[in-house]
C-alpha atoms as one frame of an Amber mdcrd trajectory, in Angstrom:
protein
  43.039   9.721  44.940  46.077   8.981  42.803  49.504   9.975  44.092  52.315
  10.933  41.726  55.931  11.391  42.792  57.665  11.255  39.399  57.255  12.557
  35.881  57.358  10.029  33.028  58.473  12.536  30.409  57.417  15.625  28.535
  55.434  15.762  25.302  57.350  18.839  24.130  60.798  17.383  24.806  60.259
  13.731  23.872  58.776  13.292  20.406  58.610   9.504  20.854  56.394   9.895
  23.915  54.267  12.475  22.132  53.786  10.062  19.235  53.066   7.193  21.601
  50.122   8.938  23.238  48.856  10.528  20.034  45.202   9.509  19.819  45.020
   8.614  23.502  42.298  10.034  25.736  44.236  12.853  27.416  43.197  14.186
  30.804  44.804  17.511  31.573  45.794  18.857  34.967  45.223  22.590  34.491
  47.528  24.546  36.780  48.271  28.215  37.098  51.930  29.137  36.887  52.372
  29.654  40.637  50.774  26.350  41.669  53.025  24.558  39.193  56.082  25.910
  41.037  55.162  23.876  44.111  56.464  20.348  44.563  53.389  19.228  46.533
  49.740  20.004  45.862  46.352  18.426  45.121  44.564  19.011  41.835  41.596
  17.566  39.963  41.991  16.793  36.266  39.554  18.077  33.662  37.907  14.625
  33.598  37.483  14.318  37.334  40.598  12.431  38.466  41.800  13.734  41.814
  45.579  13.756  42.006  48.075  14.359  44.774  51.398  15.535  43.357  54.358
  14.919  45.675  57.582  15.491  43.760  61.088  15.553  45.165  62.096  18.774
  46.848  62.906  21.624  44.431  61.233  19.779  41.558  58.178  21.146  39.773
  55.870  20.362  36.883  56.299  22.158  33.584  54.003  22.461  30.593  53.546
  19.064  28.907  54.827  16.846  31.727  53.258  13.374  31.640  52.322  11.877
  35.002  50.606   8.703  33.831  50.242   6.569  30.691  47.617   3.812  30.705
  48.312   1.807  27.557  45.548  -0.708  28.225  42.873   1.978  28.212  44.785
   4.353  25.926  44.695   7.165  28.449  47.294   9.660  29.685  47.528  12.331
  32.357  49.324  15.505  31.262  50.122  18.806  33.008  48.803  21.919  31.255
  50.287  25.085  32.743  48.572  28.435  32.236  51.699  30.338  31.290  52.214
  34.063  31.585  53.209  36.096  28.508  56.898  36.505  27.713  58.950  39.552
  26.761  60.998  38.558  23.697  64.078  40.588  22.737  65.257  39.951  19.174
  68.960  40.332  18.329  68.837  38.902  14.802  69.519  42.314  13.233  72.870
  42.739  14.960  74.261  39.621  13.238  74.936  41.926  10.294  77.246  44.134
  12.356  80.987  43.689  12.866  82.277  41.827  15.915  83.040  44.911  17.991
  79.559  46.334  17.399  77.998  42.990  18.343  80.008  42.882  21.578  79.060
  46.466  22.442  75.370  45.838  21.744  75.307  42.674  23.876  77.042  44.441
  26.775  74.566  47.328  26.590  71.637  44.912  26.582  73.144  42.917  29.453
  73.521  46.127  31.425  69.915  47.154  30.699  68.497  43.777  31.721  70.864
  43.257  34.642  70.053  46.661  36.092  66.451  45.530  36.451  67.347  42.090
  37.872  65.245  40.442  35.170  65.816  36.714  34.722  66.394  35.764  31.101
  66.817  32.723  28.890  68.968  33.120  25.769  68.117  30.955  22.766  69.872
  31.688  19.498  69.399  35.366  18.700  66.441  35.785  21.044  66.334  36.644
  24.725  63.222  35.471  26.584  62.285  37.427  29.711  59.329  36.527  31.960
  56.926  39.338  32.840  58.059  40.170  36.357  56.709  43.730  36.146  54.073
  45.611  34.179  54.467  45.620  30.383  54.679  49.413  30.359  57.697  49.261
  32.667  59.515  46.718  30.504  58.729  48.691  27.362  59.928  51.897  29.035
  63.252  50.309  29.995  63.929  49.179  26.434  62.779  52.466  24.903  64.952
  54.441  27.314  68.078  52.504  26.355  67.069  52.471  22.658  69.802  50.025
  21.656  70.276  50.086  17.841  69.340  46.848  16.086  67.509  45.440  19.117
  63.751  44.945  18.836  61.242  43.449  21.249  57.709  42.068  21.448  55.344
  40.415  23.901  54.343  36.831  23.101  52.138  34.248  24.766  54.065  31.777
  26.905  52.530  28.840  25.064  53.906  30.194  21.776  57.544  30.066  22.906
  57.401  26.655  24.627  58.199  24.670  21.436  61.525  26.516  21.082  62.750
  25.738  24.607  64.284  22.751  26.360  62.727  21.584  29.674  65.400  23.266
  31.833  64.918  26.498  29.873  61.157  26.308  30.450  61.818  25.990  34.180
  64.207  28.932  34.140  61.738  31.078  32.229  58.466  30.238  33.954  59.583
  29.153  37.405  60.166  31.510  40.297  58.986  34.719  38.648  56.484  35.732
  41.308  58.966  37.717  43.357  58.877  41.495  43.123  61.270  43.038  40.644
  63.995  45.469  41.702  63.384  47.626  38.653  64.283  51.281  38.759  62.452
  53.199  36.065  61.677  56.840  35.584  58.899  56.859  33.013  58.080  60.315
  31.715  55.126  59.134  29.676  52.045  61.117  30.717  49.906  59.152  33.135
  52.648  56.653  33.996  54.662  56.908  37.192  57.074  54.125  38.091  59.837
  54.405  40.655  60.844  51.037  42.051  64.433  51.117  43.277  67.181  49.277
  41.431  70.967  49.153  41.548  73.358  50.658  39.066  76.435  48.565  38.296
  77.917  46.248  35.730  75.719  43.484  34.339  77.288  40.065  34.655  75.519
  36.997  33.235  75.210  33.985  35.535  74.247  30.601  34.168  71.730  28.479
  36.048  70.962  25.036  34.614  71.723  26.112  31.084  69.812  29.403  31.147
  71.271  32.837  31.709  70.192  35.234  34.431  71.603  38.744  34.560  72.455
  40.387  37.869  74.341  43.551  38.692  77.259  43.907  41.074  78.193  47.100
  42.848  81.826  48.211  42.859
């Protein structure tokens, strides 16, 4: 059994490494999103290599992390995370508005997201939110607020990875297994959702470069 305590690099973040192992025989460690959040576990690669991963505390593998490069045999060991879909909020339309309208729209969106305690990563004019609750709940929240100029869609996690830095990938896909504090009254026939949330003012907090919205009672 091979033991790994460090990550060499990431094929999505380091183009030189990606080029270096291009054409190598890649063995992938297929992990579900929750296993990947652990710092210690045992996994067998798709070509039979049994690996013990023992990273430093509070460290975790992300999609594309390289654990081993064998240049002599032109082989590499790479983590492949089965990522959950992502809720993508698009703000590109509000760029056309005046400054005051942009500020108002962003505050309204921050309030909507913060009220649900949804973690979020902001990249350019897009806000990436992991699926912490059912899609119908997230859609209902956005439709209820109906913020002008703000659109949304659901995308596969693997599709948004190329647009994110490693710390943003961790913020987006790490630690999303906890239950949401969403409070939604969905009046759509056949849908009943009433998880308790907290009304207040949404304040963005930055964690390792990403932005997570929380609400504070006054």
